[in-house]
N, C-alpha and C positions, 0 to 999 in steps of 0.2 A: 449881491457879489461884486464883486471891482474884476475889471479887466485893466492889463498893464497897457502902460499904455500904445509897449508894440503888436495890442490889437491880440494877444494870446496868452495862452495861460493852461498851465498841466493836468493832464489830469487826476493825477494826487495831491494838486490844489483843491479842482472840484469837489474831489468825495472830501478832504480836509474843512473846506465851507460845509458843506452839509453835516458834520456830525458835530463841528459846534452850532450850529443853526436847533440842529434834528437832527438830536443824539439818536432818535430810538428807529432813524432807518438804516436798516445795513446796508456794509459792505456793497456785496452782494446784487442788490437790488437798485441801489446806487451805480455800479458798474454797469450792469443791466438798461438801465434808463440814458446812460454818458451813449451807449454802444447805439441807442437807439434812438437817439438825439441828433445824432453825424450823419452828415450829407450825402458823404463820400464810402461810410461803409459797408461791406456787402449787403442789398437787401433782406436774400435769408437770416442775417446775420440780426437784423433789424422787428427779426419778431412782430408782434400786434402793433408796433411802431409804427413802422414802413409807409403806414399807411395817409399818416401824420405828414403836416412839413417837420423839415429841420433844425434845429438852432445850432448846430456848431458843425466846424469842417474840420478834418483832423489833418493840418499841415506838416509834418512828420510823426518819428513811432512816441504816443504821451503825450504829444501837444496840438492844443487845440487853438482854436480864432474863430469868434459869433460869424455864423454863416449870415451871406449875404443877398441870399437872396439868388445869385447868379445865378443859370443851367449849366454857365462852364466851370464854376465853384472848386468843384474838385481838381479843373487844370491846371489849379495853383498849387498844388502843387512841388514839394522843391524838387531842385535839379537830383538828387539822388534819389528817390522817387522812380523819377524818368531815367535814371539808368538801370534803376534794375527792372524798369521795365524792358529795355533794348537790352539787354543783357542778357534777355528767355530764352532764346535761340537754340544757345546748346544745351536746356537743359527739356528741352523738348523735340520730340523722336518725330517731326512734319513729314519723314515719309512714311511713318506706319499710321500717324492720324489719318490721311489722306487715302492711305492703299485701307486702314482698317473703315472709313467711311463710304469707300464708292465700290463697299467688297462686294456688297448686295445690290447694285444698282443698276435693272437692265427697266428696259420701254417700259417699264409697265408697275414698277418699284416705287413706293409713294412722292420718298422725295427729287424723283426726277420730273417731276407737276415744275420744278425750277427750273427745268433742261425750256420741259415746249411754253410757257409764261417768257422766261426771257430768248428764247427763242424770237418767238412772235414780235414783240415790243421793238428787237435790234433791229428784224429786219424789215418790218411795220412803218418806222417811224412819223415818217410822212401824211402815213393811212388811218391811226389806230384810232380818229376818235370821226371816224370819218361814217354818217349812217347811211345804210344802206349797202356801206360796198364787202366784200367777203368776209375779206381780212380785218371792220371794218368796228365801227361801236359793238356792235353787239359780240364778236367774238373775243373781243379785248377783255369785255367784263369779265367774258364768261373763261380766259384763258387763269387773269387773275384774280379771278372770286377762288377757280376750282383751284389752285395752285395757295392761295392763302387757304382754304378748306385743307389740303394736304398738311400743309403745316403748319394747323394746330388754330390759326385764329377761327376757324367756328365752333370749335369745341361749349362745353356744357354750357355757362352762362355770358358767353361773351356777345355783345352786342350788338356782332355782325351775325349774326344765328339767323337774328330778329327782322335780316332783312331780304331782303331779294336781290338778285346779281345786282339789276337795275341804277341800288344804291351808290354803283361803281359808278356811274357815268359822270358826276361834276370831276373825279378823282382821275378817267381814264384822259378827262378833259386838263385839267392840271400839269398832267403828264403831257402830254403832247403840247404843250404852249410853256414846257420848262424850259428857260435856256441854249440855243443848241449844245453848245459848251458841256452840258450835264449826263451830257450821249457820252461826253469821252473821258470823266471822272475815273479814275483808279487809283488806287494807293501812293504812284509812285506820280500822281496829282498833287496830294493833302500837303500843300503849303500853306500858310495863309488865305489865300484867295481863293486856293482848292475847299478848303474847309467852311469858310465863310456861305459858300456855291452853297454845299450840302444840306448846313444846319434852314437856309434860307429853305432849302428845297423840301426839308421836311419838315418846316412849317407850314408852306402850300398840299402839302400832303394832309400833314393835321388836318388845318384848314377845311379841305375837300370835303373829310368824312364824316363832320358835324351833321345832324347832332349826336351821331357814335364819339363817344369819348376813347382816341386813336391813342390807345400804351405809344415806349416807346419799343417795342417790342414792334406790332405792328407797322407803326412806320417805319422801323426802321428794316423789315421784311417787305413791307413794298418796295422801299427802293433799291435793298437786294435783289428782287424778282424782275426786275422793272429795268434799275439801270447800271445793275450788278456794283454797285460806287460803294456800300459800305455793308461790313458782319450784319448780320441779324444780330441784336441785342436784347438776345434767348437768356434763361436762365443758365440754361447750361455754355454758353460765348462766353458772358458776365465770369462766371465761377471759373473758367478756362482761364479766360486773361487777365480776372482779376481787377474788373472795373465793377462799378458800382448802377453806373448810366449811359446814357444816352446822348451823350453833350464833348463840344469843343474838345473840352479838356479829353476824354477816351480818346476821340477822333487821332490828338494829336499822339499819344501813347501809340495807338494802332501805324501812323506813318511811321514814327522812330522804330515798330518794331521790326516793319518790314526795310523801311530802309538798311538794318543792320542784317535783314535777312535777303535782300530785295534779289541773290542769284538763286537762294533754294528756293523761293517762293515762284519768281522766274520761272523755273523748272518742271514747279508741279504743277502747272495749267493744262488742266484736260480737256477733250472737246466737249461740247456737250451731245448729247442723243438728238437724232432728229424724229419727231412724231410720225410721219409718214413712215418713214423704214425701217423706227428703231435704231439710226446703223450711226460711226460718229459720223457728226459735221467739220465745216472746218471753221466753228466758229468757238475760241476754249476761252473756259470758264476766267471773271476776273479775276488777279491779286487779289484784289478783298473776297471772292471764291470763295481764293483757295485758302485763306487766313478763317475766313468762318467753319469751313472744311474744321481744319486745325484743335481750332479751339474748342467745337464743337463738341469733338470726341475728347480731348482733354479733360473738358466740365466736365464728360463720367454720361455720357450719353456715347451708344447704346451698354449700360452696362458695363464703363470699359474707364472708369475710375482705378 
């Protein structure tokens, strides 16, 4: 199959090529293979091909180019796609989504584990890796570990289930050694430098969890629970927001969505809950946490599709 000089080809051209050379292959099967081979198609739509390396990237409706292997390949979508994403604000009832997310929040509820983990790392930035300190290494590992467990990262056959909480020591050390500006990154800082910093930190988090293979979901949940700097790119968020991977391109879209809805998102920031008292603190959820809540609910959880 030859690709045009400009590097793009239509889906119908791909199907046509196979019709001429492999007429016995059904068109429905071809369409499924095209979807499965597309790097920026939703994971759930790639089916059995989701675990395989992609071959093509969708650049517009019905138009593809050869996948170049870049983690941010999906970010190369044309401006029209990006405008659609930033224009989604009026179609998303953010007030309702946040209200629904927080409706079951209380000091002992599952997702309040985020509050306790986030409060710990934000309050004890300078001492989270100090051995023997009351709020040092052991408490840091326990806070992070229980948060990840509450948020589904130790269920079933997940690799972390086979590890003790001490496996998180290198991760806590990596967190503590992150650049100082990392603690202040939020959606209002999603410029080119901010996104580069986020992506470098994600790579450091991934490396610190070895030999456990850290998925995008695990990495982004760690970064949300500690720094509050990115949404958790789980199945619900990706479905709700309309992206398929945790990449620079996806982060740019999140930043664009914030800039288009900054006043609303800023107004929805709520205080975290304190572990000792169960009452609201003076520390607010980050902007990234608000967007995480909105699209976690919009993506269909719990039973909200």
